[in-house]
MARVEX-652179 format. One record per residue (C-alpha): residue in one letter; y, x, z. Coordinates in nm, 2 decimals. Each point is the difference from the previous one (the first is absolute). Example, Ala and Ser with C-alpha at 12.3 -4.5 7.8 and 13.67 -1.06 7.14 Angstrom:
% residues 2
+------+--------+--------+--------+
! code !     py !     px !     pz !
+------+--------+--------+--------+
!    A !  -0.45 !   1.23 !   0.78 !
!    S !   0.34 !   0.14 !  -0.07 !
+------+--------+--------+--------+
% end
This chain:
% residues 135
+------+--------+--------+--------+
! code !     py !     px !     pz !
+------+--------+--------+--------+
!    M !  -1.25 !   1.73 !   5.81 !
!    G !  -0.18 !   0.14 !   0.27 !
!    L !  -0.05 !   0.38 !   0.04 !
!    N !  -0.35 !   0.14 !   0.08 !
!    L !  -0.11 !   0.35 !   0.06 !
!    A !  -0.32 !   0.14 !  -0.17 !
!    G !  -0.10 !   0.35 !  -0.04 !
!    G !   0.34 !   0.12 !   0.13 !
!    Q !   0.19 !  -0.19 !  -0.29 !
!    A !   0.19 !  -0.31 !   0.03 !
!    L !  -0.14 !  -0.31 !  -0.23 !
!    R !   0.22 !  -0.28 !  -0.07 !
!    R !  -0.15 !  -0.34 !  -0.01 !
!    Q !   0.11 !  -0.24 !  -0.27 !
!    R !  -0.04 !  -0.37 !  -0.01 !
!    D !  -0.36 !  -0.13 !   0.07 !
!    D !  -0.07 !   0.30 !   0.22 !
!    Q !  -0.08 !   0.23 !  -0.31 !
!    L !   0.06 !   0.37 !   0.04 !
!    A !   0.29 !   0.14 !  -0.25 !
!    H !   0.02 !   0.36 !   0.01 !
!    P !   0.01 !   0.29 !   0.24 !
!    E !   0.34 !   0.13 !   0.11 !
!    I !   0.02 !   0.37 !   0.11 !
!    K !   0.25 !   0.09 !   0.28 !
!    F !   0.20 !   0.28 !  -0.11 !
!    D !   0.21 !   0.03 !   0.31 !
!    G !   0.35 !  -0.02 !  -0.17 !
!    V !   0.29 !  -0.20 !  -0.07 !
!    R !  -0.02 !  -0.29 !  -0.25 !
!    A !   0.23 !  -0.02 !  -0.29 !
!    I !   0.07 !  -0.20 !  -0.31 !
!    G !   0.08 !   0.20 !  -0.32 !
!    Y !   0.20 !  -0.13 !  -0.29 !
!    R !   0.08 !   0.18 !  -0.32 !
!    G !   0.34 !   0.12 !  -0.01 !
!    G !   0.22 !   0.17 !  -0.25 !
!    S !  -0.10 !   0.35 !   0.10 !
!    G !  -0.36 !  -0.07 !   0.15 !
!    L !  -0.14 !  -0.19 !   0.28 !
!    V !   0.24 !  -0.17 !   0.26 !
!    L !  -0.15 !  -0.06 !   0.34 !
!    F !   0.05 !  -0.27 !   0.28 !
!    S !  -0.13 !  -0.04 !   0.34 !
!    R !  -0.17 !  -0.30 !   0.10 !
!    N !   0.32 !  -0.08 !   0.18 !
!    D !   0.17 !   0.02 !  -0.34 !
!    R !   0.18 !   0.32 !   0.08 !
!    H !   0.06 !   0.23 !  -0.29 !
!    V !  -0.20 !   0.31 !   0.08 !
!    S !  -0.02 !   0.21 !  -0.34 !
!    A !   0.25 !   0.27 !   0.13 !
!    T !  -0.24 !   0.06 !   0.30 !
!    Y !  -0.29 !   0.06 !  -0.23 !
!    P !   0.16 !   0.20 !  -0.31 !
!    E !  -0.34 !   0.14 !  -0.11 !
!    I !  -0.12 !  -0.36 !  -0.06 !
!    A !   0.33 !  -0.16 !  -0.13 !
!    G !   0.02 !   0.28 !  -0.25 !
!    I !  -0.33 !  -0.05 !  -0.17 !
!    P !   0.07 !  -0.09 !  -0.36 !
!    L !  -0.19 !  -0.31 !  -0.11 !
!    A !  -0.18 !  -0.02 !  -0.32 !
!    D !   0.15 !  -0.25 !  -0.27 !
!    R !  -0.33 !  -0.21 !   0.03 !
!    A !   0.08 !  -0.05 !   0.38 !
!    G !   0.24 !  -0.28 !  -0.12 !
!    A !   0.37 !  -0.09 !   0.08 !
!    G !  -0.12 !  -0.27 !   0.25 !
!    L !  -0.25 !   0.22 !   0.19 !
!    V !  -0.02 !  -0.10 !   0.37 !
!    V !  -0.28 !   0.17 !   0.23 !
!    D !  -0.10 !  -0.01 !   0.36 !
!    G !  -0.13 !   0.30 !   0.16 !
!    E !   0.03 !   0.23 !   0.32 !
!    L !   0.20 !   0.32 !   0.05 !
!    V !  -0.23 !   0.25 !   0.15 !
!    A !   0.05 !   0.37 !   0.13 !
!    L !  -0.31 !   0.21 !  -0.03 !
!    D !  -0.09 !   0.29 !   0.23 !
!    E !  -0.13 !   0.34 !  -0.11 !
!    R !  -0.36 !  -0.16 !  -0.05 !
!    S !   0.13 !  -0.28 !  -0.21 !
!    R !  -0.01 !  -0.26 !   0.26 !
!    P !   0.25 !  -0.27 !   0.08 !
!    D !   0.22 !   0.12 !   0.31 !
!    F !   0.24 !  -0.26 !   0.14 !
!    E !   0.18 !   0.27 !   0.21 !
!    L !   0.09 !   0.19 !  -0.32 !
!    L !   0.14 !  -0.32 !  -0.14 !
!    Q !   0.20 !  -0.08 !   0.30 !
!    D !   0.19 !   0.32 !  -0.06 !
!    R !   0.13 !  -0.14 !  -0.33 !
!    M !   0.02 !  -0.38 !   0.06 !
!    H !   0.35 !  -0.03 !   0.15 !
!    L !   0.17 !   0.27 !  -0.22 !
!    Q !   0.23 !  -0.12 !  -0.28 !
!    A !   0.01 !   0.31 !  -0.21 !
!    P !  -0.26 !   0.27 !   0.14 !
!    A !   0.07 !   0.35 !  -0.08 !
!    G !  -0.23 !   0.19 !  -0.23 !
!    R !  -0.18 !   0.17 !   0.28 !
!    V !  -0.07 !  -0.31 !   0.18 !
!    V !  -0.15 !  -0.16 !  -0.32 !
!    A !  -0.21 !   0.33 !  -0.04 !
!    A !  -0.12 !  -0.02 !   0.36 !
!    A !  -0.09 !  -0.36 !  -0.02 !
!    P !  -0.09 !  -0.11 !  -0.35 !
!    V !  -0.06 !  -0.36 !  -0.07 !
!    R !  -0.22 !  -0.19 !  -0.24 !
!    Y !   0.04 !  -0.35 !  -0.13 !
!    V !  -0.36 !  -0.17 !   0.01 !
!    V !   0.02 !  -0.31 !  -0.22 !
!    F !  -0.24 !  -0.27 !   0.07 !
!    D !   0.14 !  -0.30 !  -0.16 !
!    L !   0.17 !  -0.12 !  -0.32 !
!    L !   0.23 !  -0.27 !   0.07 !
!    E !   0.19 !  -0.03 !  -0.32 !
!    H !  -0.03 !   0.16 !  -0.35 !
!    D !   0.24 !  -0.10 !  -0.27 !
!    G !   0.00 !  -0.36 !   0.07 !
!    P !  -0.10 !  -0.28 !   0.26 !
!    S !  -0.14 !   0.09 !   0.34 !
!    L !  -0.36 !   0.12 !   0.00 !
!    L !  -0.04 !  -0.13 !   0.37 !
!    D !  -0.17 !  -0.30 !  -0.08 !
!    L !  -0.26 !   0.17 !  -0.22 !
!    P !  -0.35 !   0.06 !   0.16 !
!    T !  -0.11 !   0.35 !   0.13 !
!    G !  -0.08 !   0.22 !  -0.28 !
!    C !   0.17 !  -0.17 !  -0.29 !
!    G !   0.29 !   0.22 !  -0.04 !
!    A !   0.30 !  -0.03 !  -0.27 !
!    S !  -0.26 !   0.00 !  -0.30 !
!    S !  -0.14 !  -0.32 !   0.09 !
+------+--------+--------+--------+
% end
């Protein structure tokens, strides 16, 4: 798949040179989220367990309808005072194993989910864009 820039957004090209969907750059850190016993369990793209680094995300209770086999792909993003992604704020948190409450408050992180990889069953990776778990 190639990567093209159009109007400030990256567009992925699928087979046969057809545009798939825009991908917004959030200027954060990629993370895979799994439903765990007490909420969301987060792993970095290097397969490092990072839930303790982002307790405000890992502590979010998931609704029962999220399913036991939930796997999502997203980006951890710190927002500045104007609600814009700020990578420098995120850097203050990235390598802390158990950040103090004041650190979490100074650089709160959001988890922007952009892909549902699995939902109570087989992988959804081979489904066409836009199909989702209900297809």
